[in-house]
N, C-alpha and C positions, 0 to 999 in steps of 0.2 A: 448083244442088244443094239438095235439100230439107232442112229441119231439123225437129228434134224437136216445135217448137211446131205445124206444120202437122198433123202426125200428132195430137198431142193435141186440136187444135180439131176435126179430122175425126170422131175417138172420141166426143168429148163431144156433137157434134151427133146422133150415133146411140144414145146412152145410153138405157137404157129401165129405169126403177124398177122395174117389175112383174116383167120378167125377171130384173134384178139379184137380186131377191128368192128367186126359183126358184133362180138360180145359186149363192147363197150356201148354200142348204140342200144341193143337188146335190153341190156340193164341199166339203161337211162343216165349215163354217167356224165352227163352234161350240166352245166352250171344252172343250179336251182333245181335239178331233177333229185330223184330219189336216192340215186347212186353216185351222186356228184363226187368226183375225185377217185372212184373204186379204178382199179389197174388190172388189167387182164393179161393172160400169157397166150391164152386161144388154145387151152386143151379142153378135150371131151371129158365128159362125166365118166365114162366106161373107162378111159384111158388113167384117171384120177383114181378110180376104184381099183385098178390093177396096181397102181404104185402103191396106194393103201394097202392092199394085201401082202405086198412084199416088205412092208415095215409096220406090220400089225402089232409089235411088241414094243413100239415107238415109247420112251418114258413120258410122264406128263411135263417134264421140263422139255423134253423135245417138241411134245406138242404145242406147248407155251411158245416156244420158238418160233413154230410155224404161223401160230395166230398173230404174231406180231409181225409178219411180212406184208408189206404193201400189197401184193399180189393176191387177188381174189381165191386163184385155184390154191394157193398155200394154204388158206383157211378152210376151204371147202376139203381139202385131203385131210388136214388135221380133224376136221369133226368126223370124217368117214372112219379114221383109225380109232378115235375117241369112243363111236358109238360101239363099234366092234370089240373093244376093250370093257366097255360096260356090260353088254351082251355075255361076256367070257368071265366076269367078274363075281368072286363071293360076295355076300351081302355087305363087309366092311370095303372092300374094293370098290363096290357100286357107290357107297356113300362118299367115298373119296371123290369119285369121278363126277360125281352129281354135284358135290362143293365146288369142284374145280370149273364146272362149267358155268355156275352161277356167279361165281367170282369173274368170269371171262367173257361175261355176256355182252360187253362192248364190241366184241369181235364177231357176234352173230349179227352181222349189219347190212343183210340184205336177203331178200325174201327166200332166194334158194337154201341160204345158209340156215334161215329158221326152219324152212320145210322139212330138210333133210335131218334135223338134229333135235328139235324140240321135242317132238313126240315120242321119240326113242332115248331120251335122257330125262328130260322134266316130266314128261307125261308118263311114261312107265315107273319113273320113281316116285310119283304120287299118287299111283294107283289105290293104294290103301293107306294114304296117308293125308293130312289136314291140306287142303287146296288152296288155303288162304293166299300164298304166293301168287297163284295166278290171278286173282283179283286185285292184288296190288300192282301186277304188271299189265291189267286191262285199262288202269287209269294213268300210267305213265305217260311223259311228255314224249317218249323215244318211241316212234313208229313200229321199230323192230320188237321191242318189248311188249307192246299192245298186241302185235301179230303173234308174238310167242305165247301168250296169254290164250288166244282161241285155238291157235295150231297145236299146242300140246294136248288139248281136249281129244286129240284123234286116239290116243291110246286108250280113253275113258269111253268112247264111242266104240271102239273094237271089241270091249268087254261087255257092251249093252248098258252103259251108264250114260245118259244124256243129259243130266241136271245141270252140270256146270257149262255144257256147250251151251244150252238154252241161257242160262243165266249170263254168261259173259258175252254172247251173240247180243243180248238185250242190251248190256252196258255199252257195247260198241256201235249199237244202232244209229247213234247220231255223230259218230266218227265221220271228220272230214277227210279221210285220205281213201281213195279207190280201192289201194292194196289190202286195206283193213276189209272194207266191204266184199272183195273177192274172197277173203280169208275166211269170213264169216257164212259167207253162201256156200263154200266149197264143204265146210264142216256141217252144216245142215243138209246139204246133199248127201254127205256120208252118213250122217244120222236116218235120212230117208230110205238108203239103200238096206239100212238094218231093220228098221221099223217105219213104214211108210205111213202108218196111220198117225204115230205119235208126232213124226216131222211134219205131215199136212195139217195137223192141229194147230202146232205152233206157228208155221209159215201164214197159214190163211188168215189168222188172227190180227197178225202184224202187217199183212201184204200193203196196206194203205199208208204205213209209216215206215217201210223199211226201203232204205235205199235201191234205186231201181238195179243197180249192179248187183248187189247184195241178191235182190230177189230173183235174177235172172239166173245166177248161179245156184241158187238154192232149189230152184224148181226144174232144173235141166233133165232130170229124169221123170218128171210127172208125165202122165199121158198127154198126147199133144193138144188134144181138145180142151182139156183142163188147163195146161200152160197158157193157150192162147186167152183163154176166158179170164185166168188173173191178170196178163199182161195187158189186155184191153181197157 
């Protein structure tokens, strides 16, 4: 059984201060920005995935230790490991990992952490279960919980179920944060890739009330003429 110290040691060996500076700016870590105070080591995602693969059997206790680290890459690597464990787990194991994830939502605290984990743990787990939790998250004061609500529906979209994506996108239509508009637009675009008729109907009915960023993301795959007409 691997422990968190092995993972930390491997991550620190890959740290790159120059890249860390770039990531700090990219993830808006300045005062008043959405990622305020987040700390980066400067490690690429492929390198983190490689380290995660070498520590694929890390215990939940070890994953918990990584999540509590101040460095962003520790949390991302922890979630990559957790997703792999969820995929391989039996029904009881999946339930345990899902509960662990929900109890540790406070560490899913940037958009990449949401996007890499929510569909593969919450979304997958709720495929055939009550989805009320997502509607509660959609009205949270926490931006990352609201993003989790819509991004988790990617798992449903892939199974051809769009009802919750549409309902939550409607709930978040008046959200005041650009990162939520982008997330909703992205999910609507994913629906369009699966069923352009259904997506088009939903989007065109709401185009006049939809935040501009959400609309731009949602219609990215529309034919150019149609896209220009909607945006004009």
